[in-house]
N, C-alpha and C positions, 0 to 999 in steps of 0.2 A: 546435403543439398549441393547442387551444382552452382558454381560461382557464375553469376550473371553480370559480368562487367562489360560494358560496351566500349569497344576499342575506339580510341580517338580517331577522327577522320583525318585523312592525309591532305585534304584540300584546304586551301586558305579560304576560310569562310567569308572574309571581308571582300574577297574578289572572286567569289564562286561563279557568278553568272550575271549576265545583264538582266534588267527587269523583264524584258520580253521572254526570257528563257524560264523564269521561275514565277509561279503564282502562289498565292497564299495556300497553306496546307488545307486539304479538304477535310471537312468534318466527317468522321467515320460513323456510319450507322448501318443497321441491318437492311435498310431500304436500298433500292438500286441507286448506285452512284451515277453521277453525270459523267459518262464516259464518251461523249460525242467527239471530243477532240484530244489530241495528244498533249500532255502536260508539258513535255520538253521537246523542243524542236532541234536542239543541237547539243553537242557534248560540252562539258565544262572544260574550257581550254586553259584556264589559269592554274598553274601548278604552284603548290606551296614551296618555300625554300627547302623544306625537308625532303620533299619528293625530288626536287632538282639535285640536291646533294646525293640522294640515293642513286640517281641515274648516272652520276659522275664518279663518285668516290668508290671505285672498285678496281682492283689490279688484275683480277682474273678474267675480266670480260664484262660486258654490259649486262644488266638484268633484263629478263625477257619483257618486262613492262614497257621497255623502249618501243616495242612494236606498236603499242597502242597510244604512243605519245609523239609520233613523228612530227606533226605540225608544231607542237609546242617546243620540241627540241630544236627545230629550225628557227622558230621565233626567238627562243631564249639564247640562241647562239652556242648551245652545248657542243663542244668539239666531238668530232667523230672518233678521233684517236683517244686512247685511254690515257688520262693524265698521269704523269709520273712513270710511264712505261715506255722505254726507248723503242724506236723503229730503226732497225739496221737492214742494210741491203748488201747483196753480193752479186756482182755482175760476173757470171761464170760461163757464158756460152754465147756464141754468135752464129748467125745464119746469113747466108748470102741470098739476096733477092734481086730481081730485075726491076728497075724503075719503069715508070710509065713510058719514058722515051725509048726503052728497050736498048739503050746505048750504054748506060752506066750501070754497074752492079753495086748495090748498096748493102749495108750491113745491118742486121737486126740483132739487138742485144737482149739476152734473157736476164731479167733482173729478179732475183729471189729475195723476198722480203720476210722479216720476222718482227712480230709485235706481240710481246708476251708469249702465250702458247699458240698464237695464230701464225701460220706460214702460208704464203701464196706467191705466185709468180706472175709477172707481167712481161710483155715483150715490147720493146721500144726501139725506134730508130734514133740515130744521132740527132736528127732534127727535132725530136720530141724533147731531148735535153735542152736544146737551144730555145725552144718555145717556152719551156718551163722557166729558164733563166730570164727571158725577156718579160714574161708575165710577173715574176717576182720583182724584177727591177722596176717595172712600171708601178707596181703596188707600193714599192719603197718610195718612189718619187711622189706619189699621191699623198702618202702619210706625212712626208716632210713638208708638203705644200699646205697641209691642213694643220695649223698650229693649235690643235685642240688638246686639252689635258688628258683626255682618255686615250690618246695615241702616244703619250709620253713613253710608256713601257715598250711599245712596239718600236718607236724610234731608237730607243737604246739598244734593242736586240738587233736592229737592222744595221747598226754601225759596223758589225763584223761581216756583213754580207759582201762578198767580193763583187767588184764591178766588172770583173773580167768574164767574158763569155767563154764557156768551156770549148776548147779547140783541140782537135785531134790532128792538126797539121803543123808541120814546121819545127817540131822539137824532136830531139833524139829519143826522148822517153816515150813519145806516143807513136813512134813509127811501127813498132811491133804490136800485133793484135792484143797480146796478153797485157801489154802496158796500157793500151787504150782502155781495155776493160777495167784495169786497176785504177786508172785515172778517173774514169766516170764513176766508179764505185766510191772513191774517196771524195769526189765532188758531191755526190748525192748524200753520202753519210754526213758530210759537213753541214749541208742544208738541213738535214733531219735533226741535227742537234740544236738548231735554231728554232725556238718555240714559235715565232711568227711564221717562219717558212713552212714548218710541218703542218700547221693548221690552215695555210692559205688554200683557197679554193682550187687554184691551178695545181698545187702539189697533191691535193687529195685526188684530183682527176688523174694526174700522172700515176699515182699509186693505185688507182682503181679502188678507192675507199669511199664508203657511204655510211649512212646512218645504221644500216643493218650488218655491217661488216664484222663487228666484234661482239655480237650477242652470243654468249656461251651456249645457250640452249638451242640456237639455230645451227650448231655444229661448226665444221670448218668454215673458214671465210668464204671459200668458193670463188666464183668468177663474177666480176662486175664490170660495167662500163656503159658508155653512152651508145645507143643504137637508135635506128628509126624502125618503128613497127607499123605494120599495115593493119587497118581496121578490118573487122569481119573475121570470118573463119570459124565462128561458133557452130557446133553441130547440134544446135537447138532450134526447133521450129520457131520462125518468126524473128530471129536475131540477125539474119544476114540480108544483105542487099539482094534484090531479085536478080539483078544483072551480075555478070562475072567479068565484065570488061574493066580495064584499069581505071576508066573514068568513074567507076563506082567506089574505088578505094580512096582512103585518106591516110596519109603518112604523118606520124607524130614522133617527135623526139622524146625518148624516154631513157631512163636508167635501168638497165637489165641486171638482175641479181639471180645467180644460179647457186642453189645450195644442194645438199646431198640427197634430198628427196622431192624437191620442187624447184621451180623457177618463177620469177615474178618480174613485172616491170612497174615503175613508179614515176610520178612527176617529182623530180628531185627538188625543183625550185619551191614547191609547196608542201613537200613531205607527205605526199598522198600516194598510197598504193592503188594502182589502176587495175591490176589483174594478177591472179595467181594460177599457175598451171602445175598440178600435181603429177608426179611421175606414176605411170601405171603400165600394164602390159602392152598397151597400144603406143607407148612413148617411142618416138623415133625422130632422129635428126637427119635432114637431107639438105644438100647444097646444090646450087646450080639453077640456071634459068628454067630448066625443064620442070623443076618442082616449085619454083617461086615466082616465075614470070617477071623476074627483075635481075639486074646485074648485082653481083655480090650479095645475093640473098641466101638466107638460111630458113628452112622450113622445120618447125618444131610441132609435132603432133602428139595428142593423147586422145582419150575417149571422147572428150568434149570439145576440143578445138584444134584447128590447124592454124598455128601462129606463124606469120611471115615477118622476119626482121631483115634489115638491110645493114650491111657493114660498109666500111670505107674502102676495102680493097679485097682482092682475091685471097691474099694471104691471111687477112684478118678473118675472112669467112671460114677458112679451113681451121684456123686456130680456135675460133669460137666453137665450131662444131666438134672439134677434137676434145676440147676442154669440157664441154657440156656432157659428152658421152663418158669422159673419164670420171667426172664427178658422179654421174648417175650409175656407173657400172656396179657399184657395191650396194645399190638400193634394193631392198627386199621386194619392193612393190613393182619392179619391172617385169617380174614373171608371175605366172599363175601358180598359186600355191596349192597345197594339198586340199582335196575336196573342191577344187576350182575356186578357192578363196583368194582374197586380196592380201591376206596377212599370213605369215608362216607360224607354226607352233613356236611359242616362246618358253624355253626351258627355265627352270628355277624361278618361276613367277609366284610371288606372294598372292594368295587368293583365299577367299572365304565364302561359304555358302550361307544362305538364309532361307529358313522355312517360316513363312508368314511375314507380315509387314512390320510387326512391332520391333524386332531386333534390327531389321533393315532400315527402318525410318530413323531409329535412334543412332545407329552408326553413321548413316548419311548426314544427319544433323551435325554430329561432331566433326565429320569430315568437311562439311561446308564451312564450319567455323575456322578450319585450318587454311582455307583458300587465301592465297596471296596475290594471284595474277588473274586467273580466268575460271569461270564456272560455265560449263556447257550442259544444257538440259534439252532432251527431246522426249516427248511423250505423245501418246495417242490422245490422252486427256490429262489436263493439269488443273488442279484446283488451288488457286493461290492461297486460300484460307485454310488449307489442311494443316493440322498440327502434327509435327514429327515426333514429339515426346508427349506422353499422356499419363495421367489426366493433366490437362492444361490449367494452370492457375494464373497465367498471364499470357501475353502474346509473344513471349520471347522465342518460343520454338515453333511459331507459325511460319510456314514456308515463305510467304511474301515478306515477312519481317526479317527473316534470316537473310534473304537476298537483298533487301534494302540496306541492312546493316553492312553487308559485305561491299555493296556498291558504294556506300559512303566512305569506305576504307580504300577505295580506288580499284577494287576488283571489277573486271569486266564480266558481266553476266550476259550470256547469249542463250536464248531459248528458241527452239524450233517446235512449233505446234502443228498438228494435223488440222487443216482447214476443212471442216466437215461440210457436207451438203445439208444445210440447216433444216430443210423440210423433212429430211429423213433421220436426222440425228440431233439430239438436244444437248450436246456437251458444251455448247456456248464458248467456243475458243476465242471469240471476239472479246467476251468479258475477261477471260484469262489474260489475254494480251494487254488490254488496256489497263487492267488492274495492276499488273506488274510494271508496265512502262510508266505509269503515273507515280511510281515510287521514287525513281531516280534516273537521270539520263544515262548512267552506266548500265542500266538494264535494257537490253535490246531483244525484242521478240519478233520473229517472223512466222508467218503462217504459209503453208503450202499443201496442196497445189492450188493454182488458180484454175478453177474448173473449166471456165470457158476457153481460155487460150490453150490449155493443155489437153482439153477434151477428155479429162479423167474424172468420171463421176462415180465409178464403182470401187476404186482401190483407195487404200488409206495408208498413211504413215503410222505403222503400228508399233514401232520399236519404243522401248523405254530405257533411257540411258542418262547417266549423269557422269561428267568427267570434271575433275578438279585439278587445275594447274597442269593438265595433260600428264599427270603423274599417278593419280588414283582414279579409277572408274568403277561405276556400278551399272550392271547390266542384268536384265531379267524380265519378269512378267509384270512387275508392280509399277503402275503409274503413280505419280505423285498426285493422287486424286481422292475424292471422297469414297468411302466404302472399302478402301484397300487395307487399312490398318486392322490387324487382328493378331491373335496369339494362339497358342495351342489349346486354350480353353474354349474357343469358338463360342463366345457368349451370344445368346439369343436376345438378351434384354439389356437395357442400360437406362435405368431410371435414376442414376446417381447413387445406386446401392448394389450390393452383391448378395442379397438373400437368395436369389435364384441361381443355383449352381448348375452348370451343364453336367453331362453324364460322366465327366471325369474331373477329378479334383487335382489341379496342378497349381503350383505356387505362382504368385504374381510377379515373378522376377523380371518379366519383360515390361511391366508397367512402370512408368517413370517414378523414381523414388523407391521402388521395390516393394511397395505395400498396396493392398487392395483398398478401394474407396470405402469410406465408412458407411454405416447403414443408418440413415435417418428414419424417423417414424413415417414420414410421408415424402412424396416426390417434391423436390425443391425446384422452383422455377429459377432458372439461371438467366441473369442478364447477359445480353449478347457480348458485352465487353467487360463486365465486372466478373472476372473469373476467380476471384480470390478464394472463394469457398467451393469451387467447382469440383465435383467428384465423377462427373460423367466422362466416359472415354470417347464417345462419339457425339459431337455437338452438331445441331442443326441438320443440314443435308447429309452429313457424314453417317448418320443413322439411317440405314437404307435397307429396303427389300425390293429390288428393282423388278422382280417378276410380279410382285403385287402392284407396284407403281414405279414407273421409271422416273428419273430425275427431271424436275421442271424448275423454272425460276432460279437458276443457279446464281443470278445476280443478287439473290437474297440468301446468302449461304448459311446464315445462322437461324433461319426459320425451318422447322421440321418439315420434312417431305411426307412423312407418314406419322400416324398416331402411335407413338412408342408405348403408350399404355395398353394398346389393343393388338398391335401388329408386331410380331417378332422380327428382329433384323435377320438378314441373311448373312451368315458368316462367310468369310472370304479366305480361301486357301491359295497361297501363291509362293513362288520361289524366286530368289534373285541371287546375285553374286557380286563380290567386290574383287577387283584385280588391280595390280600395281605394275609399275615399270613399263617395259616394252609393250606388253599387251594393253596397258592403259593408253599408251601412245597410239596404238592401233585403233582403239575405240575413238579417241579424240580425233584422229585423222579422218575416220569415217564421218564424224560430225562436221568437221571442217569442210570435207568434200560436199556434204549436203548443204551446209550454210552458204558456201561460195556459189554453189550451183543455183540455190534459191535467189541469192542476191543478183546473179546475172539474169535469171529467168524473169523475175517480176520487176516491172519498172518502178514501183513504189519503193523498192529497196535499193535502188541504184545511187541514192544520195550518200554523202559522207557520214551520215548519222549511223548507217549500218556498215561496219568495217569489213574489209576482207580479213580472214583469219589465216594464220600461218602455222603449219605443223612444226612442233619441236623435233629436233634431231634425236634419233634413237641412240646416238653416241653418248648422250648424257642421261639416258633413261634410268640407269641403275642408281642414280643419285636421288634418293627418296627423302623429301622434306618431312614426311610423316607417313605412318602406316596404320591401317585399320587393325585394331586389337584382335587377336585370335587368328590372324591370317597364317596360312601354312604354304609351303612351296610345292608347286606342281607344274606340269607342262600345260600351257594354256594357248589355245588358238581362237582368235576372234572370227566369227562366221557371220554371214548376212544374206538376206534376200534383197536384191537391188535391181533396178531397171533404169532405162534411160529416162523415163518420166519422173522417177523418184530421186535418183542420185546422179544420173548422167552416165552410168555404167551398168553392166549386166552381170549378175551373179546369183547362184542358188546353192551356195556351199552348205547351208543348214540342211537342206534335203539330202545332199550327198553324204554329209556326216551321219545323219540318222540312218540311212540305208547301209552305209559301211559298218556302223557300229552294230546294227542288228545282224547283218550277215556274218560278222566276225565274232559275235558273242559266243561263248562256250557253254555258259551255264544258265543265265537268265537275263531278261531285260525287264525293267520296271518303267512303265510309261504313266505319267501323270499330266493330263492335258485338258484344256478347256474344250477342245473339239477332237473328234476321232472320225474324220472323213477321208477315206483313202480307198485303196484297191482300184487300180487303173482299169478303165474299160475303153479308153481311146475315144470316148465321146463326151461324157459329163465329168469324169474324174480322171486325173492324170498322174498324181503323185503315187509313187510305188512303195510307200512305207508299209501298208497292209500286205502287199505282195511279198515284201521281204520277210515279214512275220510268218506268213504261210510257208514260204520256202524253208525258213529256218526250222519251223516245227516239223515239217515233213522230213527234213534231213535227220533231225533227232529221232523221229519215229523209225525211219529206215535203218538208222545206226543203232537203234535200241538203247539210246542214251537219254538220261534225265535232262529235261530242259523245261524251264518255266517262263511264261509271259504273264506279267501282272499289268493290268490296265485299269486306271482310275480316272473317271471323267465325271462331270456334273450330271446329276440325275435329270436335270432339265436344262435346255439352252437358256441363256441369259437375256430373254426378251420378256417384256411385259405381256401378261396373258393369264387368263383364268383356266388353270389346268382342269378344274372340275367340269368345265364346258369343252374340254379338248385342247385348251392352251392357246388357241389362235393360230393364224396362218404361219407366222414367223417361227414359232416354236415347233409346229408340225413339220415345216420344211426342213429344219435342222435335224429333227428326229428322223425324218425319212432318210436322209443321207447317212446319219449315224447308224441306223439299223441296216441300211444297205451295206455298210462297211462291216458290221459285226456278224449279222446272221440272216439277212433277207436278200434273196436274189442270188443268181449264179455267180456274181463277182464277190460275194461276201466271204469273210474269213472262214466262218464255220461251214459254209457250202463247199468251199475249196479244200476243206480238211476231211472230205468224205472218205478219204483213204484210211483215216484213223477211226472212222465211225464214232461210236459213243465215247471213245477214249480221249476226245478233245479236251475233256475236263481235267485230264492229267497234265495238259500242257499250257492252257490259257485260262485265266480268270478275269472276268469283266465286272467292275464294281463302281459304285458311287459312294457318297458320304452323307451321313445324316446325324443330327443330334437332337436333344430335347432339353426342356427347362420348364420353369414356371413363369408366368407373366400375369400379374394382377390376379393372383390366386388360382389361375387356370393353367393346366398342363398344355404346353405347346411344343410343336416340333417344326423343324425346317431343314431342308437340305443344306449342306455346306457347299458353297459354290466353288468348284475347283477351277481356278483360273491359271494354274501352273502350266508351264511349257517345258517339261523335264523328261529326260531319258537317263536311266542309270543302267549300266551293264557290268555284270560280273564282279561287282564291288571294286572295280578298278578305274572306271571312267564315267563321266556324266556330261550331259548337255543341259545348260540352263539358258533360257532366252525368252524372246517375245513371240516366237513362231508357234502357231497352232498346227496341229496335224490336219491340214486341209490344203487345197490347192492355192487358196488366197495367200497363205503364209509361205508355202514351200516352193512354189514354182519360180519365184524370183521376179517374174514380170507382172506381178499383181501388187499385193501389199509389200511395203518395205519392212524388214525385220532385222534383228540383231541378236546374236547368241554367243556363248562361249562354250568351247569343248575343252573339258578339263581332264587330264590324264595323270593319275598318281605316278610319281617317279620312285617313290619309296614303297616298301612293303612291310606289312605287319602280319603276325600269325592270326589266322581265322579258321573257319570251317566251311566246307562246301560239299553238300551231298554226303555228309557223314565222314569226310576225310579232311585231313589237314590241308590248309589252303593259304596262299600268300595273297592277301588283299591290299588294296591301297588305302592308307589311313583316312584321307579326306572322303573318298567315295564310300567307304565302309561306314564312317560316322554319319554321313548323309542318309544312306539307306536305312540304317538302324533307327535314326531319328524319325524318319517317315513311317517305318513299319511299327515302331513302338507306339506312336500316337494312334495310328489307324486300327491296330488290333487290341489296344487297351493295355499294352505292356508298360506304358508310362505310369499307370496307376496300379498295376498288378505285377510285381517283380517275378512272380512264378511263371509268367509267359516269356518264353525264350525266343528271341528273334535272330540269334546268331547265324543259323543255317537257313538261308532263304529258300533252298530247293528241296530240303528233306521232306519226305512224305508227312512226317508229323507236323511240320510247320505249314506246309502247303494245304493239306486237307483238314487237319484237326485244329489249327490255329486260324489261318487266313480264311479259308472257305467256310469253315464251321461258324466263325464269328459273323461273316457276311450273311450266311443263311439264317442264323439265329436272330440277328438284329433285324433283318427284313421281316421275319415272321412276327417279332414282338411289335415293331412299329405298325405293321398292318393290323394287328389285333387291337392295339391301343388307339391308334389315330386314323386308321383307314387311309394310309398315305397313298399319294399318287406321285409318280407313275407306279402301277401295280401289275405284277406278272399275270394275274388271272383276268384282267380287264382287256378283252380282245377287240371290242368294238364300242361304238358310241352308246348303244343300248345298255350294254353291261356297265359302261362308265356311269350312266345316269342311275342305274340301279345301285351300284356300289356306293356312290356318293349320297344316296338317300338313306342308307343304313345308319342307325345311331352308333356313335363311337363310344368305346369303353371309357375314354378319358372324360366324356360328358356324363355318362350314365352311372359310372362307379369309379370316381377318381381314386379312392383308396386302393381298389384292386389294380387300377392302372399303374399306380406308383409301385406296387409290388412287382408287377410284370416288368416294369422298366428297370428294376434293379438288376435284372439278368443281362442287360445290354452290355456288350463288350466292345469298347472302342467306338469307332465311327463307321466302319465298313458296312455296306449292304450290297447284295448282289444287284447288278443292273437288270431291270425287268425286261428280258429279251422278247417277250411276247406281248408287251403292252401295245394295244391298238393294232395288233398284227393283221386284223381283218379289214382295216381301213386303208384307203389311199391317202397318205399324209401329205402328198404334194399339193400346194395351194391350187385352187380352181383358177382357170384361165381368166375368169372375169374379175378376179380380185387384183389389187395392186401388187401383192406379193407374187401372184401367178403371172402377171405381166412382166415382172422383173426377169432379167437374164438368169439362167440357171447358175452361171458363174458367181452370182452374188451370194449364193448359199454354200457353194463348194469351196 
């Protein structure tokens, strides 16, 4: 049994929040909750003494949580400098400059400072030393005039403060420049040894020190100082003044902070971050009136903003621009990376793949438990009530309870959800948002896009990602939502018992506790919240068959959506990946870019309750507080599809990586995807993945070399519809473009392989997945819904992500997507085409895991999957299993879609024939014993005589073609 000890909260409960911030806990029930208003309107600002001690008592630098507590740090008077760590200075350089009068030449001193492992440089004139002395002396006089007990310690420290103003004139010692520098150095070091002086506001400004200076995970101290910034400059529709004259601008005093991969400005007096600008390929620093329309101006640009700041002098302008460029020059994000991506490949990255949601959810749950600072989540759909470990016997591993538990411990939870067009999609993101945000004020949820202001009604945020402490990240195709949890058994039934076994017998090691649910005599009704004796794996809406009936009433999550005693569930096949270190920082940076972009874009998120997020420095990325068990090292690159509407930048690196991988593959590619819509025609379809497949096969044919393409997709699109009546307009529309890609029309893969004639079967195989079981004493079958977005090549590299093979996911300017490209750096002995071969260990294991389950080798050790391109495997194992299984399923169940049903008349006739499973169940059972694995050939001629495009008069027919492609 896993230990379920709730960690103590780090907030002081006696001073947690004012009465208006907290209401009585809501009574949980299966009925819709009252979610009309936000339960929390502000953050909990009162920190416990333990948290304050944690923010102060460190000698190596401040913890990252400081970022989320800047107002409290200001209010509590927590010093910016690290207690017990000396600050030393060295004045080692001078520069001459002309004063405003242009008569006298002044001297500018370079002051190099060290505080622990932090090093930085400031440039100061002699007058700045004098101003510092005057300010300190003024503060000394004020404390002496205020005879309060709390100033007694300060008065004692100030007795040693010299009354004498630092002077560089009149003494033999200070006549030479070197002696002047030494004199100022000794003077400043003496002040820094005085506790009162070193924490004084005037000293901190002299040293260019702020609340974010010494946070270890933000990297080097960087550049800081007071500036004036000009309003506007956002490259987002609706955020700029219509006019461009100076009268339209507003200047505000801010504290600018420049780190190694971003800059930001803040209101220092209130500890509030006002804006964050990430370095990207468009990043550029310009100076001069021509670029800034102001004297002593600096223009800083990136993809999303042109920021104008104003300095005090011409020299400061050039110093700031020089230092900003110096800090940014080592940043990976300044240049376009491989595949046109934002992040470079990261070598020696710990990573792990997952096939199916069971192992993924379990590892994710354990990783969330390890969170200490931040949890970032973005999903197309998120179900707060989904259980991450099963069967659930209490609420401990329910997603919303995990997040509440971490929020109570002080972890900041930030969730980005796709805001759907409600009349077209029923995922109810509003319910998800309100349910999570009612748990705790540390849980923040944003939804995007705002359809009216952005004019985006067709495209979606489709990525699925979780990042924990910007150190470990999970990326793939699996939403934290109902229907996604599954394992390699792909069960069709869940009555709280396991008497109905699927067509392969696999142990239940992926089920929480490692054992199968017990078998009661009859179905036990489970109380929504009394889960003590629960043995079901899918509770309420989680038991689903969305082609039979799409999800409705998601605000009643524990009420069944379909009758589980009569309707089999639709199994869900999907893949995901865990990554660590620098690659995880890249994923977190993408989330931060989206989060800050959304905060700027939508007015409702501009208040302080939704914070700006800061990316951690890659300089500390190799320090891992925890790792996902079973992870191995490989080269990992984070890829994405992004556009100005979705992220504020443009990228289609996933498409480029797919095409590159296909073109450069030597032996085989394996594609497992929810969609297969490709083959560019310059009109309706534009991604070239199908074209790359055709070109690669033709090259192999001309070179007379063995080359295989495996494609696995769902047998039907994931839309509600009665396939016995043709499936409905949405299903038919997707089928139209799928068949157009595979085999119908001049642009299809098989049509363009005319050069190889009937030999195309030697190169490419197109399959779906199906399984069968018993439900209420009846034989049932259902397709396995392939939701994966995976490409494997040559047993050496793979792509796992959220991107489907269609224009929506791949072009970049439509749906937003995220993926990882993993390349093995090590080699293990294997076999390819009957010859010895050096494979990558991670990729080989992934491919063999996929193939073993699909062809039945997981339950039949005699089936060998070692050589994926040999004739024996390709024809006698893979294709023979797919052909045999399709024949058996047709004979027993009369399954649809079916190869020999070419039109609606034949469909009607076919569905009217009695099924063997109904007329002779015993014979049907005997027939089903011959089924091997899950593969069935995709029926290429199904409804080939029908026009599957929706009629113009239907709502689907009136929708833009881009909606389906």
